[in-house]
N, C-alpha and C positions, 0 to 999 in steps of 0.2 A: 225601451228608451226611458220609460217612467222609472224603472229601477235604477238606471245609471244616473239620471238627473237628480233623483231623490238621494242617492248615495253621495253625490258631489255636494249637495246642499248640506247634508249632515256633516260632511267633512269640514266645510267652511264655517258651519254653526258651532261646532264643538272644538274650538281652536285649542283650548287649554289641554284637554285630554289627548288630542291628536299630536300636539307638540311634544308631550311626554313620550308618546309612542315613537315619533320621529327621532328624538334624541336617542332612545334605546336602540332602535334599528340602526342609526348612524354609527353608534359605538360598536354594535355587532358587525356591521359592514366593514368598518375601518379595521377592526381586529381580524376579521376574515380575509380582507384584501391582503394585509401584511402576511398573515399565516399562509395563505394560498400561494402568494408570490414567492415567499421563502422556500416552500416545498417544491414549487415548480422549478425555481432556479437551482435548488439543490439537485433535483432529479436530472436536469439538463446538464449540470456541471459533471455529475458523476457519469452520465452516459457519454458525454463528449470529451471528457478529460483525456482519455488515451485513444480517442478515435483516430487522431492523426499523429500520434507519437509512437516511435518504434519501441518495441518491447523485446527484452531478452528472456530466455527461459532455460531451465536445466531439467534433466531427468536424473532422479536419485532414488536410492533404495528407501522404502518406507520401513524404517527400522522399528518404529513403534509397533506396527502391525506384525512384523516378524517376531519381535520379542514377545508380544502378547500370544501369538500362536505357539511359540516354543514353551511358554509358561503353561498354557492350557494343556499342551500335549504332555508335559512333564507332570502336571498335576493329575491328569487322567490316568497316568501309568503309576501313580502312587509315589512318584519321585520327589514331590514337594508338597509341603503343607503350609498353612498360613503362619507367617513369622519365622519360617525356616530359611536357611541359607539358600539363595538362588542357585540353580543348576547352571553355573557359568559356562560349563562345557557345551551344553545344549544351546545356550544363548549365543555363544561364539559361532557354533556350527550353523545357527539359523541365518547368519549373514555371510558365512564363508562362501566364497566363490560367486557372490552376487554382483561383483563389479562388472559393469558393462564395458566392452571393448570398443576401440575406435570404429571397427566395422559395424558394431551394433548401432552406434550413434549415427553413422552414415546411412545405415539401413532406414532409420526412422526419419532422417532428413529427406531421403528420396521418397518416402511414403507420404510426405506431406506436400500439399500444393501451396502452403502459405509462408513457408520458410524463405526469407529474403537473403539470408546470409548465415554463416556459422563461423565460429572460431573456437580454438581450444588451447589449453596449456598442459604441459607435462612438467611436474615438479618433483625434484629429488634432492638429496643432500650430498655434499662433498666435504672432504676433510682437508685440513691444512697440511702444508708441507713446510720444510725448514725455511724457505724463502718467501712464502706467502702465508700470512697469518690473518685471522679474523680480527675485527675491531672488538676489543674486550678489555675490561678493567681488571681482570683476574689474570694470574700467572698462567693458567692452563684453561683451554676451552673445554666445552662439554664433551667433545669427542676428540681425543688426542690420537694423532697418527702413531705415536710411539706405543700407546696402549693397545693399539689394534694391529701391531706389526705382525703378530703370528696368527691373526684371525683371517684366514683365507676365505675367499669367496665360496659360498656353498655351505659354510659352517654357521652362518647366521651372523648378524651384526652384534658387536660387542656393545659400544656405546653409541655408535654412529650410524647404524643402518637405518633405512627408511622403513617404518612399520606401517604397512598399509592395512587399514581396517576396512571395510567395504566401501562401496561407492559413496563419495561425498563425505567420508568419515574423517578425512584429513590424516596427517602423518604425525607421528611423535616427532617433536621438534628436536632432531638429533643431528650430529655432524657439526661442522663448523660454518659451512656456507649453505645457503639454499639456492639451488640452481633451478631456474624456471625457464622452460622453453616455450616460445609463442608461435602460434601458426600464422599470424598476420599482424599487421599494425593495429587492427581492431582489437585483437587480443592484448597487445601491448597497452592499448588505450585503457583497458580494464584491468590493469595489473592489480593483483590482490594486495600488494604492499602499499598501495595508495598512489597519489599523484606525484609525478616527478617531472623535471625539466632537464633537457640535455644541456650541459654546460660546455663540454668539449667533445669533438668528434661527432659521430653520427650513430644512429641506431643501426644495428646489424640488418642484413638482408635475409632472404628466405630461399635463395638458390643454393645449389651445391657448392658454388664458389665461396659462399659465406659460412660454410661449416667451420666451426671452431672459433668463430668471432663472438665476442661477448661485450657487454657493457657492465660497468661496476659503479658503485656509488662514490661520490666525492670523498666521503668519510673514509671508505676503505682505500681509495687511491692515496689519500693523504697519509693514512696510517702505514701503508706499505711503500710510500714514496713511488707510486706508479704513474705513468703517463700513457696517453693514447699511442698505440703502436707497440707497447711492451707485451711480453708474453709471460704467462704465470703457469705454474704447475700445481695441480690439485690432485688429491688422492681419493680413491674409492673408499667410502666410509666402512665398507665391510672387509676390505682387503687393502691395506695401505701399500702393498707392493705394487698395486696397479695405480698408475698416475696418468693424468691427462694434461695436455698442453693446450692452453687457451690464449687467444690473442685479443687484447683490449682495443676495441675500435671506438669506444665512446665512454664518457664519464657523465653520470647524471647526478642531479641534486634532488633529494626528496623535499617536496613541498607539503605533503601530508602523508602520514604514515599510519599503518594499521597496528603497529606495535610500538610500545614504548621502548626506551633504551634497555639494552640487555642488562639484566641484574642477576643476583644470586639464584633467583627462582626460574630463570629463563636460560635456554641454551643460546649460544652465539648465533646459531642458524635462525632463531626467531627474531633476531635483531634486523630491522629493515636495512641497516647499514651494510650487512653482510649478504645482501641478496644480489645474485649474479643473474643477469638476463641474457638469453640467447634465443636461437630458433629451435623448433622441435626437431629439425633436421640434425642439429648439433647433438641434442640429447640422445637421439636415436643412434647416431654415428658412434657415440661413446659407449654404446651398449647398455644405456640406462633408461631407454624408452619404456613406455607403459606396456608394451608387448614383450619386453625382455623377461627372461626367467631369472634374472639376478635378484638377490635379496634386496638390492637397492633400486629396484625398478621404480620408475617415476609414477606418480599418481596423475591420472588423467582427469582433467576438468573440461567438459564440453558444453558450449553454449549455442543456442539457437536464437536467431534474430527474426523478428516479425515486424511488419509495417505498422500494425496497430494491435490493440487488445483483441479485436475480433479474429485476427489471424492466429493469435495465441490460443484463443478458445477453440478455434477449428483444429489446430494442431493437437490439442489435448484429445479430441475425439478421434482424429485420424491415427495417432500412434496406438491408441487402444485397438482400433480396427486392424492395425498392422500386426498385432500380436503382442504389444507390450503387456507384460504380466502385471497383475494387481499388486505384486510385491514392490512395484516401482510407482513413484509419484512424480508428476510434472509440476514444477513450481516456477514462479517468476518473482525475483526480488523487486523488479520495476513495479509489477502490479501490487505487491505487498506494500511497497513504499507509498505508492499512490493512494492505496486504501488507508494507510496510516495517516496520510495527509488530509484525508476526508473526515477524520474523527471529530473535529470541532464542527464541521458542517453537518454531519450526521446528528450530532447532539443538538444543534440548532434546529434541524428539521424535526426532530422528536419534540423539542420544546414548542415549536410552532404548531404541531399537530395537537399537543396537549392543551395549549392555549386556545386553539380553535374549538376543540370539543367543549372545554369549560365555558367559553363565552357563548357558544350556541346553546348549550344546555340551560345556563342561567338565563339567557335572553328568551328562550322559548318559554320557560317557566314564568317569567315576568310578563310576557306578552299574553299568555293564556290567562293569567290572573287579571290583567287589565281588561281583557275581553269579557271575562266573567262579570266584572263590576259594570262594564259598559252595558251588557245585555240586561242586568238586573235594573239599572237606572232607567233603561228605555223600555221597560216591560209594558207600560201603558201604551207606548207608541206601537209596539207589536200588536197589542190587543186591538187598537183602533184600525190598523191596516188590515188585519185579518177580518175584522168585523164588517168592513165595507166591501169585502170580497176579494181582497188581494190574496193570492195563493201563498201558502206558507213557504213554498220553495223560493218564490220570488222575494219574500221578505228576508229569508236566510241569505239569498244571493246578494241582496243590498248590503247586508252586514259584511259579507265577504269582499264585495267590491270596495267598500269603505276602507277596510283594513288593508287591502291590496294597494289602493291609491297612497295611503299614508306610508305603507312599507316601501313602495317604489321611491317616494320622496326621501325617506330616510336612507335608502340604499344608495341613491345618487349622491347624497351628501357624504355618506360614509365612504363610498368608493373613491370619491374625489380626494378626501382626506388621506385615505389609505394609499392611493396612487402617489400622492405628493410626498408621503413620509416613508413609503416601503423601502426605498433604497438606503437612505441614511439609517433608519431604524434597524433594518436587517444587518447592515454592515457593522453597526455598533454592537448589536447582539453577537454577531459572529466574532468580532474583535475580543469580546469578553470571553467567548468560548475558547478562542485561540490562546489568550493569556492564561486562562485556567489550565489548558492542556500543557502549555509550556512550563508553567509552575509545577505541575504534577510530574512532568518528565524530568525537570531539573532536580526536583526533590529526590526522585528515584535514583538519578545518576549520582547525586551527592552522597546518597546512602550506600549504593552498591557499586558505583563505577569509579571509585577513587583510584583503583589500580591502573586505570586506563587513561589517566590524565596525560595530556600532551604538553611538554614544555613547562611542567609545574603548574598548569592551570587546568581547572576542571572543564570538561566538555559540556556545554549547556544542552546539547542534544536537540536543539531547535533553533530556527531562525525565522525572521519575519517572513510572512507568506507572500505569495505573488498574486497579482490581480487576476482572479478568474481561472487560474490554472495552477497546477502543481509541478515542481521540478521533479519528475519521476526518475531522473538519472538514466533513462534508457539511452541506448546507443543506436547509431544510424545503421550499423551492420553493412557498410559499403562493400566489404570484401567477403568472399567465401573462404573456406578453409585453405590456408596456405597462400591466399592472394594478397595483393597490395591494396590498401585503402586510399592511397594518395595523400596521406597525412604528412605534413612537413616533418623531416627527420631531425631538424636541429631547432632548438629554441622553442619547442612546443611542449606543453604539459601533456603527460600521459597518466592514465591510472584513475581508479575510482576509490573513494574512501572506503575504509572497512566498516563493518557494522558498528564498531565502537567509536569511530571518529566521524561517521556519516551523520549528517544533520537531516532533520525532517523539515521540509518547507511546507507549512500548512497553507491552505487556501485562506486568504485573509479578507477577500471581498467577493461579492457575487452580484450579478446583474438581475436584481429582483424587481424589474419594472413590470407593471401591470400589462398583461397580454389579453388577447381576445378570449383565450382559454380561461383565464381567471375571471373575466367578466361573465362568461357563461356559467361558470361554477357559482358565482355570486348570485345570478339570477335564479339558479336552481335552489340555492339556500333561501332566497327571498320567498320563492313559491312554496318551498317546504315549510317555512315558518308561517306563512299566511294560511296554508291549508291546515296546519296543526292547530293554530289558534282559532281558526274559523270553524273547526269541528265543534268547538264549544257553542258558538252561535247557532249552528244548525241543530244541535241536540236541544238547546233551550227553546228555540223557536218552535220546533216540532212538538215539544212537550206542552207549550202554553195553549190554553183554551181561551179564545177571545171573550166569550160571555162571562167567564169566571173572572178574567182580569178586569173587565169593565164594572162588574158587580162589586169586586173588592175595592175598586177606585171610588165607587159611590158610597 
């Protein structure tokens, strides 16, 4: 009791020195409160951002790994040296035959317990006929029916065949039209050509009665003077003698597109105006499905849907257990987009940690220095106390209690200031990070993305962020392969922006209010600073000899 009462009297007696310590501790506490709140809010946002949002994922060939293995094998056999021409034959062979088939995708769907839905598309090319021409400003399209008139199926495409490169590798943009077959409305909703809205008619169905039904763009309908109910004839890009009759059941208007208008450097098939949409049943019935042996066989793109990121993470583990080779990788554009949206928040979290470490380091040094001066000034007091029989440990404890009392007062003031300012300060700092990231992205797109301008204006690549969450672009996955999602078939937008026109919605605000966890961490910091600076008092007190101190005083 003597030690505690004596410590309190000393605190009230040395007001000037203790006020300086209180101010220093308050500054440390305020900075620590803001820093800890930012880091906690960032961790919570990152952990919960995709907890209740559906996520889509794809399985694709890990080409980089296969290419590296092929180069290593070629180098070990003496077939390649540094700076020599790559062995293109072995590189092509490394990915040849690696495409997964529909049965493979279905196998991994059944092997997972977290898949809530699936959808897929089959994409191929078609050539023009005399009465059905692609939208183009040139006199002849990239693949002319007349030029392929003698090119029979089985002899390989001339200008127009679909060139399939491994899984996920895409096709050479050849032919005059791009025909995409969808397994369900969910697949239509994620059309690779971007968002579109039905202006006339309705979207095709997926039953056998809907085979042969297609929808075309308004630009293509206007160019060929076509209406809902008309039929068109298209040709096989590898063999113009093979033609197919399609019935137009709807006309759509592009609201956002993954490709710019067709130009000299692009085939007409790459122009979104020449995209023809139908069901996978139609593509298969035409003999152009992904399982077809035709040189114009469609490229398969299969997507899995999960209720949240946890389901996606579980799927990655389960498909590997089901036998998915290490030559393949599982990826999710939704997760990648969300992680991209977290860049400013991650930068802010790193900044908060750096600030916290600097403030604690500087604060600890200042407190230790002040405590050293305090002990030196009160050397005579220590000598008197120990001379009258007070144990040195009790004397050292008194100094520790004094500092702890002053530290708690400063901590309370600093925590209050930090709690009041943590939200506006953290959001202001985050806004600066978002602005910096947008400026950097805009600069990159202005430098490298001019070829992908839409409508003559550059794409900024970023929009203002949403409060506390990111628009990850994930889909609900209401239907399984071939099923109906219940989406309205008329007047509703479908499709997702392509990587070139897609925008990143950064998180622009966080809820960095002070929680009990932050308060607990502040107490630990206060105790740590007190113990660290009190070690000086303990060391000095233990070294002092009371008789020597009193003799020096005399």
